[in-house]
DSSP file (Angstrom, degrees, kcal/mol; ACC not computed):
  #  RESIDUE AA STRUCTURE BP1 BP2  ACC     N-H-->O    O-->H-N    N-H-->O    O-->H-N    TCO  KAPPA ALPHA  PHI   PSI    X-CA   Y-CA   Z-CA
    1    1 A M     >        0   0    0      0, 0.0     4,-2.7     0, 0.0     5,-0.3   0.000 360.0 360.0 360.0 -37.6    0.0    0.0    0.0
    2    2 A A  H  >  +     0   0    0      1,-0.2     4,-2.1     2,-0.2     6,-0.2   0.905 360.0  49.3 -57.6 -41.4    2.8    2.4    0.8
    3    3 A D  H  4>S+     0   0    0      2,-0.2     5,-3.9     1,-0.2     6,-0.7   0.900 110.2  51.0 -63.8 -39.8    4.0    2.1   -2.8
    4    4 A A  H >45S+     0   0    0      4,-0.3     3,-1.2     3,-0.2     5,-0.3   0.935 112.1  45.3 -63.8 -46.2    0.5    2.8   -4.1
    5    5 A I  H 3<5S+     0   0    0     -4,-2.7    73,-2.1     1,-0.3    74,-0.8   0.855 110.8  54.6 -65.9 -34.0    0.1    5.9   -2.0
    6    6 A A  T 3<5S-     0   0    0     -4,-2.1    -1,-0.3    -5,-0.3    -2,-0.2   0.511 123.2-107.4 -78.0  -2.5    3.5    7.1   -3.0
    7    7 A G  T < 5S+     0   0    0     -3,-1.2    -3,-0.2    -4,-0.3    12,-0.2   0.657  97.0 102.4  89.1  15.8    2.5    6.7   -6.6
    8    8 A R      < +     0   0    0     -5,-3.9    -4,-0.3    -6,-0.2    -5,-0.1   0.220  48.3  96.4-113.8  13.9    4.5    3.6   -7.3
    9    9 A G  S    S+     0   0    0     -6,-0.7     2,-0.4    -5,-0.3    -5,-0.2   0.758  73.5  60.7 -80.2 -25.5    1.8    1.0   -7.2
   10   10 A N        -     0   0    0     -7,-0.2   119,-0.0    -6,-0.1    -1,-0.0  -0.880  61.8-157.5-109.5 133.4    0.9    0.6  -10.9
   11   11 A T        +     0   0    0     -2,-0.4    -1,-0.1     4,-0.1    -2,-0.0   0.533  53.5 124.3 -86.4  -5.5    3.5   -0.5  -13.4
   12   12 A D     >  -     0   0    0      1,-0.1     4,-2.6     2,-0.1     5,-0.2  -0.335  64.5-134.1 -56.6 131.0    1.7    1.1  -16.3
   13   13 A T  H  > S+     0   0    0      1,-0.2     4,-2.6     2,-0.2     5,-0.2   0.877 101.8  50.2 -58.9 -43.0    4.2    3.4  -18.0
   14   14 A A  H  > S+     0   0    0      2,-0.2     4,-2.4     1,-0.2    -1,-0.2   0.911 112.9  46.2 -65.0 -41.9    1.7    6.3  -18.4
   15   15 A L  H  > S+     0   0    0      2,-0.2     4,-2.6     1,-0.2    -2,-0.2   0.904 112.6  50.6 -67.0 -40.0    0.7    6.2  -14.7
   16   16 A L  H  X S+     0   0    0     -4,-2.6     4,-2.4     2,-0.2    -2,-0.2   0.928 111.5  47.9 -62.5 -44.3    4.3    5.9  -13.6
   17   17 A A  H  X S+     0   0    0     -4,-2.6     4,-2.6     2,-0.2    -2,-0.2   0.915 112.2  49.3 -63.2 -42.7    5.3    8.9  -15.8
   18   18 A A  H  X S+     0   0    0     -4,-2.4     4,-2.3     2,-0.2    -1,-0.2   0.902 111.2  49.9 -63.7 -40.4    2.3   10.9  -14.4
   19   19 A S  H  X S+     0   0    0     -4,-2.6     4,-2.3     2,-0.2    -1,-0.2   0.906 111.7  48.0 -64.2 -41.5    3.3   10.0  -10.8
   20   20 A E  H  X S+     0   0    0     -4,-2.4     4,-2.4     2,-0.2    -2,-0.2   0.898 111.3  50.4 -66.6 -39.9    6.9   11.0  -11.4
   21   21 A D  H  X S+     0   0    0     -4,-2.6     4,-2.5     2,-0.2    -2,-0.2   0.901 110.1  51.1 -62.8 -40.6    5.8   14.3  -13.0
   22   22 A L  H  X S+     0   0    0     -4,-2.3     4,-2.2     2,-0.2    -2,-0.2   0.928 111.2  46.9 -62.4 -45.9    3.6   15.0  -10.0
   23   23 A A  H  X S+     0   0    0     -4,-2.3     4,-2.1     1,-0.2    -2,-0.2   0.896 111.5  52.0 -63.2 -39.7    6.4   14.3   -7.6
   24   24 A A  H  X S+     0   0    0     -4,-2.4     4,-2.6     1,-0.2    -2,-0.2   0.904 109.4  49.3 -64.5 -41.1    8.7   16.6   -9.6
   25   25 A D  H  X S+     0   0    0     -4,-2.5     4,-2.3     2,-0.2    -1,-0.2   0.889 109.8  51.1 -66.6 -37.9    6.2   19.4   -9.6
   26   26 A R  H  X S+     0   0    0     -4,-2.2     4,-2.0     2,-0.2    -1,-0.2   0.902 110.7  49.4 -63.9 -38.8    5.8   19.1   -5.8
   27   27 A H  H  X S+     0   0    0     -4,-2.1     4,-2.5     2,-0.2    -2,-0.2   0.921 109.5  51.6 -65.1 -43.4    9.6   19.2   -5.5
   28   28 A R  H  X S+     0   0    0     -4,-2.6     4,-2.7     1,-0.2    -2,-0.2   0.903 108.6  51.7 -58.5 -41.7    9.7   22.3   -7.7
   29   29 A L  H  X S+     0   0    0     -4,-2.3     4,-2.3     2,-0.2    -1,-0.2   0.898 109.4  49.5 -63.6 -40.6    7.1   24.0   -5.5
   30   30 A D  H  X S+     0   0    0     -4,-2.0     4,-2.0     2,-0.2    -2,-0.2   0.911 111.7  48.9 -63.6 -42.4    9.2   23.2   -2.4
   31   31 A E  H  X S+     0   0    0     -4,-2.5     4,-2.3     1,-0.2    -2,-0.2   0.918 110.4  51.1 -62.8 -42.6   12.2   24.7   -4.1
   32   32 A L  H  X S+     0   0    0     -4,-2.7     4,-2.3     1,-0.2    -2,-0.2   0.902 108.3  51.6 -61.5 -42.0   10.3   27.8   -5.1
   33   33 A A  H  X S+     0   0    0     -4,-2.3     4,-2.7     1,-0.2    -1,-0.2   0.892 108.6  52.1 -62.1 -39.3    9.1   28.2   -1.5
   34   34 A G  H  X S+     0   0    0     -4,-2.0     4,-1.9     2,-0.2    -2,-0.2   0.906 109.2  49.2 -62.9 -42.2   12.7   28.0   -0.3
   35   35 A L  H  <>S+     0   0    0     -4,-2.3     5,-2.5     2,-0.2     6,-0.9   0.893 112.6  47.9 -64.1 -39.9   13.8   30.7   -2.7
   36   36 A F  H ><5S+     0   0    0     -4,-2.3     3,-1.2     4,-0.2    -2,-0.2   0.926 110.9  50.6 -66.1 -44.0   10.9   32.9   -1.6
   37   37 A A  H 3<5S+     0   0    0     -4,-2.7    -1,-0.2     1,-0.3    -2,-0.2   0.848 110.2  50.6 -62.4 -33.6   11.7   32.3    2.1
   38   38 A A  T 3<5S-     0   0    0     -4,-1.9    -1,-0.3    -5,-0.2    -2,-0.2   0.543 116.1-116.1 -81.8  -6.4   15.4   33.2    1.4
   39   39 A G  T < 5S+     0   0    0     -3,-1.2    -3,-0.2    -4,-0.4    -2,-0.1   0.624  80.4 124.9  83.0  12.5   14.4   36.4   -0.4
   40   40 A A  S   <S+     0   0    0     -5,-2.5     2,-0.3    -6,-0.2    -4,-0.2   0.721  73.9  36.1 -78.7 -21.4   15.8   35.3   -3.7
   41   41 A V  S    S-     0   0    0     -6,-0.9    -2,-0.2    -9,-0.1    -1,-0.1  -0.968  83.2-123.0-130.5 149.7   12.4   35.8   -5.5
   42   42 A T     >  -     0   0    0     -2,-0.3     4,-2.7     1,-0.1     5,-0.1  -0.324  32.6-105.0 -81.6 169.3    9.7   38.5   -5.0
   43   43 A S  H  > S+     0   0    0      1,-0.2     4,-2.5     2,-0.2     5,-0.2   0.867 123.3  52.9 -64.3 -34.6    6.1   37.7   -4.1
   44   44 A R  H  > S+     0   0    0      2,-0.2     4,-2.3     1,-0.2    -1,-0.2   0.928 111.1  45.4 -65.2 -44.3    5.2   38.6   -7.7
   45   45 A E  H  > S+     0   0    0      2,-0.2     4,-2.3     1,-0.2     5,-0.3   0.900 111.7  54.4 -63.4 -40.4    7.8   36.2   -9.1
   46   46 A W  H  X S+     0   0    0     -4,-2.7     4,-2.9     1,-0.2    -2,-0.2   0.945 111.5  42.9 -57.1 -51.2    6.6   33.6   -6.5
   47   47 A M  H  X S+     0   0    0     -4,-2.5     4,-2.2     1,-0.2    -1,-0.2   0.879 112.2  53.7 -66.5 -38.0    3.0   33.8   -7.7
   48   48 A T  H  < S+     0   0    0     -4,-2.3    -1,-0.2     1,-0.2    -2,-0.2   0.894 118.0  36.3 -63.8 -39.3    3.9   33.8  -11.4
   49   49 A A  H  X S+     0   0    0     -4,-2.3     4,-0.9    -5,-0.2    -2,-0.2   0.843 116.7  53.4 -80.3 -35.1    6.0   30.6  -10.9
   50   50 A R  H  X S+     0   0    0     -4,-2.9     4,-2.8    -5,-0.3     5,-0.2   0.898  97.4  62.7 -69.4 -42.7    3.6   29.0   -8.4
   51   51 A D  H  X S+     0   0    0     -4,-2.2     4,-2.3     1,-0.2    -1,-0.2   0.890 104.6  44.2 -58.0 -46.9    0.4   29.2  -10.3
   52   52 A P  H  > S+     0   0    0      0, 0.0     4,-2.1     0, 0.0    -1,-0.2   0.852 113.8  52.2 -68.0 -29.9    1.3   27.0  -13.3
   53   53 A I  H  X S+     0   0    0     -4,-0.9     4,-2.3     2,-0.2    -2,-0.2   0.939 110.1  48.0 -67.7 -45.7    2.9   24.5  -11.0
   54   54 A H  H  X S+     0   0    0     -4,-2.8     4,-2.7     1,-0.2     5,-0.2   0.911 110.8  52.1 -58.8 -42.8   -0.3   24.3   -8.9
   55   55 A A  H  X S+     0   0    0     -4,-2.3     4,-2.4    -5,-0.2    -1,-0.2   0.911 110.1  47.9 -62.1 -42.4   -2.3   23.9  -12.1
   56   56 A R  H  X S+     0   0    0     -4,-2.1     4,-2.6     2,-0.2    -1,-0.2   0.892 111.6  50.9 -65.2 -38.9   -0.1   21.0  -13.2
   57   57 A I  H  X S+     0   0    0     -4,-2.3     4,-2.5     2,-0.2    -2,-0.2   0.947 111.9  46.1 -64.2 -48.5   -0.4   19.3   -9.8
   58   58 A R  H  X S+     0   0    0     -4,-2.7     4,-2.2     1,-0.2    -2,-0.2   0.909 114.3  48.8 -60.5 -42.1   -4.2   19.6   -9.7
   59   59 A N  H  X S+     0   0    0     -4,-2.4     4,-2.5    -5,-0.2    -2,-0.2   0.922 111.9  48.1 -64.2 -44.9   -4.4   18.3  -13.3
   60   60 A A  H  X S+     0   0    0     -4,-2.6     4,-2.7     1,-0.2     5,-0.2   0.902 110.9  51.1 -63.6 -41.4   -2.1   15.4  -12.6
   61   61 A E  H  X S+     0   0    0     -4,-2.5     4,-2.3     2,-0.2    -1,-0.2   0.911 111.4  47.8 -62.7 -42.3   -4.0   14.4   -9.4
   62   62 A R  H  X S+     0   0    0     -4,-2.2     4,-2.3     2,-0.2    -2,-0.2   0.920 112.7  49.0 -64.5 -43.3   -7.3   14.5  -11.3
   63   63 A Q  H  X S+     0   0    0     -4,-2.5     4,-2.8     1,-0.2     5,-0.2   0.930 112.5  47.2 -62.6 -45.6   -5.8   12.4  -14.2
   64   64 A L  H  X S+     0   0    0     -4,-2.7     4,-2.3     1,-0.2     6,-0.3   0.902 112.3  49.9 -63.9 -40.5   -4.4    9.8  -11.8
   65   65 A A  H  X>S+     0   0    0     -4,-2.3     5,-1.8    -5,-0.2     4,-0.7   0.892 113.7  46.2 -65.2 -39.0   -7.6    9.6   -9.8
   66   66 A T  H  <5S+     0   0    0     -4,-2.3     3,-0.4     3,-0.2    -2,-0.2   0.938 114.8  45.4 -68.4 -47.5   -9.6    9.1  -13.0
   67   67 A V  H  <5S+     0   0    0     -4,-2.8    -2,-0.2     1,-0.2    -1,-0.2   0.881 122.5  36.1 -66.0 -39.1   -7.3    6.5  -14.5
   68   68 A T  H  <5S-     0   0    0     -4,-2.3    -1,-0.2    -5,-0.2    -2,-0.2   0.458 103.3-127.8 -94.6  -1.0   -7.0    4.5  -11.3
   69   69 A D  T  <5S+     0   0    0     -4,-0.7    -3,-0.2    -3,-0.4     3,-0.1   0.903  70.9 126.5  54.6  44.0  -10.6    5.1  -10.2
   70   70 A T    > < +     0   0    0     -5,-1.8     3,-2.4    -6,-0.3     4,-0.2  -0.430  17.6 154.9-129.2  57.4   -9.3    6.3   -6.9
   71   71 A G  G >  S+     0   0    0      1,-0.3     3,-1.7    -6,-0.3    -1,-0.1   0.791  71.7  66.5 -56.0 -29.0  -10.9    9.7   -6.4
   72   72 A A  G 3  S+     0   0    0      1,-0.3    -1,-0.3    25,-0.2    26,-0.1   0.710  96.8  56.9 -64.9 -18.2  -10.6    9.3   -2.7
   73   73 A L  G X> S+     0   0    0     -3,-2.4     3,-2.8    24,-0.1     4,-1.2   0.390  73.5 133.8 -95.3   3.4   -6.8    9.5   -3.2
   74   74 A T  T <4 S+     0   0    0     -3,-1.7   -12,-0.1     1,-0.3   -16,-0.1  -0.317  78.3  15.9 -56.1 129.3   -6.9   12.9   -4.9
   75   75 A G  T 34 S+     0   0    0    -18,-0.1    -1,-0.3     2,-0.1    -2,-0.1   0.338 117.7  74.0  88.5  -6.6   -4.1   15.0   -3.4
   76   76 A L  T X4  +     0   0    0     -3,-2.8     3,-2.6   -15,-0.1     7,-0.2   0.691  60.4 106.3-110.6 -25.9   -2.5   12.0   -1.8
   77   77 A V  T 3< S+     0   0    0     -4,-1.2   -71,-0.2     1,-0.3   -72,-0.1  -0.374  98.5   7.5 -61.8 127.5   -0.8   10.2   -4.7
   78   78 A G  T 3  S+     0   0    0    -73,-2.1    -1,-0.3   -74,-0.2   -72,-0.2   0.567 116.5  86.0  78.2   9.1    2.9   10.8   -4.4
   79   79 A N    <>  +     0   0    0     -3,-2.6     4,-1.8   -74,-0.8     3,-0.3  -0.264  39.9 142.2-136.4  47.0    2.5   12.4   -1.1
   80   80 A A  H  > S+     0   0    0      1,-0.2     4,-2.6     2,-0.2     5,-0.2   0.849  71.2  58.0 -61.8 -37.0    2.5    9.5    1.5
   81   81 A E  H  > S+     0   0    0      1,-0.2     4,-2.1     2,-0.2    -1,-0.2   0.904 105.5  50.0 -62.4 -40.8    4.4   11.5    4.1
   82   82 A H  H  > S+     0   0    0     -3,-0.3     4,-2.1     2,-0.2    -1,-0.2   0.923 110.8  49.7 -62.9 -44.0    1.7   14.2    4.2
   83   83 A L  H  X S+     0   0    0     -4,-1.8     4,-1.5     1,-0.2    -2,-0.2   0.925 109.6  51.7 -60.5 -44.2   -1.0   11.5    4.6
   84   84 A R  H  < S+     0   0    0     -4,-2.6     4,-0.4     1,-0.2    -1,-0.2   0.902 112.6  45.5 -59.2 -42.1    0.9    9.9    7.4
   85   85 A E  H  < S+     0   0    0     -4,-2.1    -1,-0.2     1,-0.2     3,-0.2   0.839 120.1  39.2 -70.6 -33.2    1.2   13.3    9.2
   86   86 A Q  H >X S+     0   0    0     -4,-2.1     3,-1.6     1,-0.2     4,-0.9   0.520  85.0 100.2 -96.0  -6.9   -2.4   14.2    8.7
   87   87 A W  G >< S+     0   0    0     -4,-1.5     3,-1.1     1,-0.3    -1,-0.2   0.870  82.3  49.2 -51.6 -47.9   -4.1   10.8    9.2
   88   88 A T  G 34 S+     0   0    0     -4,-0.4    -1,-0.3     1,-0.3    -2,-0.1   0.718 109.7  54.0 -68.3 -18.5   -5.2   11.5   12.8
   89   89 A L  G <4 S+     0   0    0     -3,-1.6    -1,-0.3    -4,-0.1    -2,-0.2   0.622  88.6  98.2 -88.5 -14.4   -6.7   14.8   11.8
   90   90 A L  S << S-     0   0    0     -3,-1.1     2,-0.0    -4,-0.9    -3,-0.0  -0.441  79.6-111.1 -75.2 147.4   -8.9   13.3    9.0
   91   91 A G     >  -     0   0    0     -2,-0.1     4,-2.4     1,-0.1     5,-0.2  -0.294  28.1-108.3 -71.0 162.3  -12.5   12.6    9.7
   92   92 A L  H  > S+     0   0    0      1,-0.2     4,-2.6     2,-0.2     5,-0.2   0.881 118.9  53.8 -60.6 -40.0  -13.7    9.0    9.9
   93   93 A D  H  > S+     0   0    0      2,-0.2     4,-2.3     1,-0.2    -1,-0.2   0.907 109.9  47.4 -62.1 -42.0  -15.6    9.3    6.5
   94   94 A R  H  > S+     0   0    0      2,-0.2     4,-2.2     1,-0.2    -2,-0.2   0.923 112.6  48.6 -66.6 -44.4  -12.4   10.5    4.8
   95   95 A R  H  X S+     0   0    0     -4,-2.4     4,-2.7     1,-0.2     5,-0.2   0.924 111.5  50.8 -59.1 -44.9  -10.3    7.7    6.3
   96   96 A H  H  X S+     0   0    0     -4,-2.6     4,-2.8     1,-0.2    -2,-0.2   0.913 109.6  50.0 -60.3 -44.1  -12.9    5.1    5.3
   97   97 A A  H  X S+     0   0    0     -4,-2.3     4,-1.6     2,-0.2    -1,-0.2   0.890 111.7  48.4 -62.7 -40.1  -12.9    6.4    1.7
   98   98 A I  H  X S+     0   0    0     -4,-2.2     4,-1.2     2,-0.2    -2,-0.2   0.940 113.9  45.5 -66.0 -47.2   -9.1    6.2    1.5
   99   99 A I  H >X S+     0   0    0     -4,-2.7     4,-2.8     1,-0.2     3,-0.6   0.918 111.8  52.1 -63.2 -43.1   -9.0    2.7    2.9
  100  100 A R  H 3< S+     0   0    0     -4,-2.8    -1,-0.2     1,-0.2    -2,-0.2   0.832 106.5  55.6 -62.0 -32.2  -11.8    1.6    0.6
  101  101 A A  H 3< S+     0   0    0     -4,-1.6    -1,-0.2    -5,-0.2    -2,-0.2   0.783 121.3  26.1 -71.7 -27.2   -9.9    3.0   -2.4
  102  102 A V  H << S+     0   0    0     -4,-1.2    26,-2.9    -3,-0.6    27,-0.7   0.662 110.2  70.0-111.5 -19.9   -6.8    0.9   -1.7
  103  103 A L  E  <  -A  127   0A   0     -4,-2.8    24,-0.2    24,-0.3    -1,-0.1  -0.895  45.4-179.4-109.3 119.1   -8.0   -2.1    0.2
  104  104 A D  E    S-     0   0A   0     22,-2.6     2,-0.3    -2,-0.6    -1,-0.2   0.951  70.2 -43.6 -74.8 -53.8  -10.0   -4.8   -1.5
  105  105 A H  E     -A  126   0A   0     21,-1.3    21,-2.7     2,-0.0     2,-0.4  -0.972  49.9-131.9-166.2 168.5  -10.3   -7.0    1.6
  106  106 A A  E     -A  125   0A   0     -2,-0.3     2,-0.5    19,-0.2    17,-0.1  -0.992  10.7-148.4-132.2 140.5   -8.4   -8.3    4.5
  107  107 A V  E     -A  124   0A   0     17,-2.0    17,-2.8    -2,-0.4     2,-0.7  -0.930   7.4-153.2-107.8 129.4   -8.2  -11.9    5.9
  108  108 A I  E     -A  123   0A   0     -2,-0.5    15,-0.2    15,-0.2     3,-0.1  -0.907  17.9-145.7-101.8 112.6   -7.7  -12.3    9.6
  109  109 A T        -     0   0    0     13,-2.5    13,-0.1    -2,-0.7    12,-0.0  -0.316  37.4 -72.2 -74.3 161.0   -6.0  -15.7   10.1
  110  110 A P        -     0   0    0      0, 0.0    -1,-0.2     0, 0.0     2,-0.1  -0.177  55.3-149.1 -55.3 143.2   -6.8  -17.8   13.2
  111  111 A G        -     0   0    0     -3,-0.1     7,-0.1     1,-0.1     3,-0.0  -0.333  27.4 -74.8-103.7-173.7   -5.4  -16.5   16.5
  112  112 A T    >   -     0   0    0     -2,-0.1     3,-2.2     1,-0.1    -1,-0.1  -0.725  54.9-108.5 -84.2 126.5   -4.1  -17.9   19.7
  113  113 A P  T 3  S+     0   0    0      0, 0.0     3,-0.1     0, 0.0    -1,-0.1  -0.305 103.8  18.0 -56.4 133.8   -7.0  -19.1   22.0
  114  114 A G  T 3  S+     0   0    0      1,-0.3     2,-0.1     2,-0.0    -2,-0.0   0.314  87.0 141.8  88.8  -8.5   -7.4  -16.7   24.9
  115  115 A A    <   -     0   0    0     -3,-2.2    -1,-0.3     1,-0.1    -4,-0.1  -0.425  34.8-165.4 -67.5 141.3   -5.5  -13.8   23.4
  116  116 A R        +     0   0    0     -3,-0.1     2,-0.3    -2,-0.1    -1,-0.1   0.367  65.7  59.6-110.1   2.7   -7.1  -10.5   24.2
  117  117 A E  S    S-     0   0    0      0, 0.0     2,-0.4     0, 0.0    -2,-0.0  -0.942  87.2-104.9-130.5 153.1   -5.3   -8.3   21.6
  118  118 A L        -     0   0    0     -2,-0.3     2,-0.9    -7,-0.1     3,-0.1  -0.624  24.5-142.8 -76.3 127.6   -5.1   -8.4   17.8
  119  119 A D    >   -     0   0    0     -2,-0.4     3,-2.7     1,-0.2     4,-0.3  -0.838   9.9-153.0 -88.9 107.6   -1.8   -9.8   16.5
  120  120 A I  G >  S+     0   0    0     -2,-0.9     3,-1.5     1,-0.3    -1,-0.2   0.725  89.5  70.2 -59.1 -23.4   -1.3   -7.6   13.4
  121  121 A S  G 3  S+     0   0    0      1,-0.3    -1,-0.3    -3,-0.1   -12,-0.0   0.668  89.2  65.0 -68.6 -13.7    0.8  -10.3   11.7
  122  122 A R  G <  S+     0   0    0     -3,-2.7   -13,-2.5   -13,-0.1     2,-0.5   0.612  81.8  94.1 -80.6 -12.7   -2.5  -12.2   11.4
  123  123 A V  E <   -A  108   0A   0     -3,-1.5   -15,-0.2    -4,-0.3   -17,-0.0  -0.710  54.3-173.2 -87.0 123.2   -3.9   -9.6    9.1
  124  124 A Q  E     -A  107   0A   0    -17,-2.8   -17,-2.0    -2,-0.5     2,-0.1  -0.871  11.6-159.8-118.1  96.7   -3.4  -10.4    5.4
  125  125 A P  E     -A  106   0A   0      0, 0.0     2,-0.5     0, 0.0   -19,-0.2  -0.433  10.5-153.0 -77.1 149.1   -4.5   -7.4    3.2
  126  126 A T  E     -A  105   0A   0    -21,-2.7   -22,-2.6    -2,-0.1   -21,-1.3  -0.972  22.2-147.5-118.1 112.4   -5.4   -7.7   -0.5
  127  127 A W  E     -A  103   0A   0     -2,-0.5   -24,-0.3   -24,-0.2   -25,-0.1  -0.497  14.8-147.8 -84.9 146.7   -4.7   -4.3   -2.1
  128  128 A R              0   0    0    -26,-2.9   -25,-0.1    -2,-0.2    -1,-0.1   0.799 360.0 360.0 -76.2 -31.7   -6.7   -2.9   -5.0
  129  129 A L              0   0    0    -27,-0.7    -1,-0.2  -119,-0.0   -26,-0.1   0.424 360.0 360.0 -96.0 360.0   -3.6   -1.1   -6.4
């Protein structure tokens, strides 16, 4: 699942290229923010450079969501670290939609009689991606 959220789950060349482009644009945006913070670019230069990058990111996210039928993952593909940081802040409905988009089903294998806690190694997920 980590690979899927990071945009590396599908081996299709077009999806891989789109995921890499998305990651590259996010990196460009981070670099641009660093230049602005350092005073190397003005706010006008920042906005002029930022707007087309944002547009490409939104477009790539929409394309990836459409192609992979994972609209719940919009804004998350290629951004696993952000999801990890924000997970506890997401509402239950949003978490459910994300999990439903990536998890087909999970099999819980038999446990130890008398155990009172779930042994996570017994969970065998089957991923959609």
